[in-house]
C-alpha positions as CSV (number, residue, x, y, z in Angstrom):
1,M,0.0,0.0,0.0
2,P,1.3,3.5,-0.8
3,L,2.2,5.7,2.1
4,I,0.5,9.0,1.9
5,P,1.9,11.8,4.2
6,V,-0.6,13.7,6.4
7,N,-0.5,16.9,8.3
8,L,1.1,18.8,5.4
9,P,-0.1,22.0,3.7
10,A,-0.8,20.0,0.5
11,R,-2.8,17.0,-0.4
12,V,-0.7,14.2,-1.8
13,W,-1.5,11.3,-4.1
14,V,0.7,8.2,-4.8
15,V,-0.7,6.3,-7.7
16,P,0.3,3.7,-10.3
17,H,1.8,5.1,-13.5
18,L,2.7,3.6,-16.9
19,P,6.5,3.8,-17.2
20,R,7.9,6.1,-19.9
21,T,4.6,8.0,-20.3
22,R,3.7,11.6,-19.5
23,G,2.4,12.4,-16.0
24,E,-0.2,15.0,-16.9
25,P,-2.9,12.6,-18.2
26,T,-2.7,10.8,-14.8
27,A,-2.6,14.0,-12.8
28,R,-5.3,16.0,-14.6
29,P,-8.4,13.9,-13.6
30,L,-7.3,13.7,-10.0
31,L,-6.8,17.5,-9.8
32,A,-10.2,18.1,-11.5
33,Q,-12.0,15.8,-9.0
34,A,-10.3,17.5,-6.0
35,L,-11.2,21.0,-7.3
36,R,-14.7,19.9,-8.3
37,C,-14.6,20.7,-11.9
38,E,-14.8,18.8,-15.2
39,T,-11.5,17.3,-16.3
40,S,-11.8,19.1,-19.7
41,A,-12.4,22.4,-18.0
42,L,-9.5,22.3,-15.6
43,P,-7.4,25.4,-16.3
44,L,-4.1,23.6,-16.1
45,H,-1.3,25.3,-18.1
46,R,2.5,25.4,-18.4
47,T,4.8,28.3,-17.8
48,P,7.5,29.0,-20.4
49,S,9.9,26.8,-18.4
50,G,7.4,23.9,-18.4
51,R,6.2,24.3,-14.8
52,P,2.5,23.3,-14.2
53,Q,0.3,26.2,-13.3
54,L,-3.4,26.5,-12.4
55,G,-5.4,29.4,-13.8
56,A,-8.5,31.2,-12.5
57,P,-10.6,30.3,-10.6
58,F,-8.0,28.1,-9.0
59,A,-4.9,30.4,-9.3
60,H,-4.5,30.4,-5.5
61,F,-3.7,26.7,-5.7
62,D,-0.4,25.2,-6.8
63,T,0.3,21.8,-8.1
64,G,3.1,19.6,-9.3
65,W,3.8,15.9,-10.0
66,S,6.7,13.5,-10.5
67,H,7.0,10.0,-11.8
68,S,9.6,7.3,-11.7
69,G,9.3,3.6,-12.6
70,D,5.6,2.7,-12.2
71,T,4.7,5.3,-9.6
72,L,3.5,8.9,-9.8
73,V,3.3,11.4,-6.9
74,L,1.0,14.4,-7.2
75,A,0.6,17.3,-4.8
76,L,-2.0,20.1,-4.6
77,G,-1.8,23.0,-2.1
78,E,-3.4,26.3,-1.4
79,A,-1.5,29.6,-0.9
80,I,1.8,27.9,-1.2
81,E,4.5,27.3,-3.8
82,L,5.3,23.6,-4.0
83,G,7.3,21.0,-5.8
84,V,7.5,17.3,-5.5
85,D,9.9,14.6,-6.7
86,V,9.9,10.8,-6.6
87,E,12.8,8.5,-7.5
88,R,13.4,4.7,-7.5
89,V,16.2,3.6,-5.2
90,R,18.4,1.6,-7.5
91,P,22.1,1.0,-7.9
92,R,23.9,3.9,-9.4
93,P,27.4,2.9,-10.5
94,R,28.5,6.5,-11.1
95,L,27.0,7.8,-7.9
96,R,30.2,9.3,-6.5
97,E,31.1,10.9,-9.8
98,L,27.6,12.4,-10.1
99,A,27.7,13.7,-6.5
100,Q,31.1,15.4,-7.1
101,R,29.8,16.9,-10.4
102,F,26.4,18.2,-9.3
103,F,26.4,18.5,-5.5
104,H,28.1,21.0,-3.2
105,A,31.3,19.8,-1.6
106,D,29.8,19.6,1.8
107,E,27.0,17.4,0.6
108,T,29.4,15.2,-1.3
109,A,31.5,14.8,1.9
110,W,28.3,13.7,3.7
111,L,27.5,11.2,1.0
112,L,30.9,9.7,1.0
113,S,30.8,9.2,4.7
114,Q,27.8,6.9,4.4
115,S,28.2,3.1,4.5
116,E,28.0,1.1,1.3
117,A,24.5,0.0,2.5
118,D,23.3,3.5,3.0
119,V,25.0,5.6,0.3
120,V,22.5,5.0,-2.5
121,D,19.5,5.9,-0.3
122,A,21.3,9.0,0.9
123,F,22.0,10.1,-2.7
124,V,18.4,9.6,-3.7
125,R,17.2,11.5,-0.7
126,L,19.4,14.4,-1.5
127,W,18.4,14.4,-5.2
128,C,14.7,14.3,-4.4
129,A,15.0,17.2,-1.9
130,K,16.9,19.4,-4.4
131,E,14.6,18.6,-7.3
132,A,11.5,19.3,-5.2
133,I,12.6,22.8,-4.4
134,L,13.8,23.5,-7.9
135,K,10.5,22.3,-9.3
136,A,8.7,24.6,-6.9
137,H,10.9,27.5,-8.0
138,G,10.0,26.6,-11.6
139,Q,13.5,26.1,-13.2
140,G,14.2,22.5,-12.5
141,I,17.7,21.0,-12.3
142,S,19.0,23.3,-15.1
143,F,19.1,26.0,-12.4
144,G,22.0,24.1,-10.8
145,L,21.8,21.5,-8.1
146,H,24.9,23.0,-6.4
147,K,23.1,26.3,-5.8
148,L,21.2,24.9,-2.8
149,V,22.9,23.1,0.0
150,F,21.3,20.6,2.4
151,A,22.6,19.0,5.6
152,E,21.1,16.2,7.7
153,E,19.8,17.2,11.1
154,G,18.1,14.7,13.4
155,G,17.7,12.3,10.5
156,R,16.1,14.8,8.2
157,L,17.5,16.9,5.4
158,R,17.2,20.7,5.9
159,L,18.1,23.5,3.5
160,Q,21.1,25.4,4.9
161,R,21.7,28.0,2.2
162,C,20.8,28.7,-1.4
163,D,21.2,31.0,-4.3
164,A,19.5,34.4,-3.8
165,A,17.1,33.6,-6.7
166,L,15.5,30.9,-4.5
167,G,14.8,33.4,-1.6
168,Q,15.6,32.7,2.0
169,A,16.6,29.1,2.9
170,E,14.6,29.3,6.1
171,D,11.4,29.9,4.1
172,W,11.6,26.4,2.5
173,H,10.2,23.3,4.1
174,V,10.9,19.8,2.9
175,H,9.1,16.6,3.8
176,E,10.8,13.3,2.9
177,W,9.2,9.9,2.9
178,V,9.1,6.4,1.5
179,P,5.9,6.3,-0.7
180,L,6.4,2.7,-1.6
181,S,9.1,0.1,-1.0
182,G,12.0,0.9,-3.3
183,Y,11.1,4.6,-3.7
184,R,12.0,7.9,-2.1
185,A,10.0,11.1,-2.4
186,A,10.2,14.7,-1.2
187,L,7.6,17.5,-1.1
188,A,9.0,21.1,-0.8
189,W,7.0,24.2,-0.2
190,R,7.1,27.8,1.0
191,H,4.2,30.1,1.9
192,C,3.6,32.6,-0.9
193,S,2.0,35.9,-0.1
194,A,1.4,36.4,-3.8
195,L,-1.1,33.6,-3.6
196,P,-4.1,34.7,-1.4
197,A,-5.5,32.1,0.9
198,T,-9.0,31.9,-0.6
199,H,-11.1,29.2,0.9
200,G,-14.1,29.4,-1.4
201,T,-13.1,26.1,-3.1
202,D,-12.6,23.1,-0.9
203,L,-10.6,20.0,-1.8
204,V,-12.7,16.9,-1.9
205,A,-11.6,13.4,-1.2
206,A,-11.1,11.0,-4.0
207,T,-13.5,8.2,-4.3
């Protein structure tokens, strides 16, 4: 059974997904049901950078999704800016090379301090956390994974510092979890004053 996180400022779905296919056809009907509108009428668009964006009358909501293997994770929140990422935990022969190329030196040192049994999971955790924030920001990994630096505190990854374009590091929240055996996921969000908290449209539970 998928593990769905609770007590977050966003609703999250973990659903089956056909590998190597687009995520939007899976996400669109779930979003339409939650927002109580027809799937064909859902004002879901893309920014020039490809970020999903909801239009009026749902512009005060934000959404994002990610898929890996046969699993898709979708998130929908109100008056926040959010991003989500999911990745399969699988062997990565070039893990250390990738870390040294894309991660900050402090993060690479943390990864290389992990045991052989834990290093792949640590790499995927860090990748998910970074991607989730960059997706929320709207640029994706092309912005630069090294421009935001995480550290593990109390068993959880926390953003320590980041490029000025991402705002203040302390404004970002990241929730990590295991949605299914063999997968890691992360939801990132920050409260956005530009998105008014309008409660006229309630999210409804999926049936």
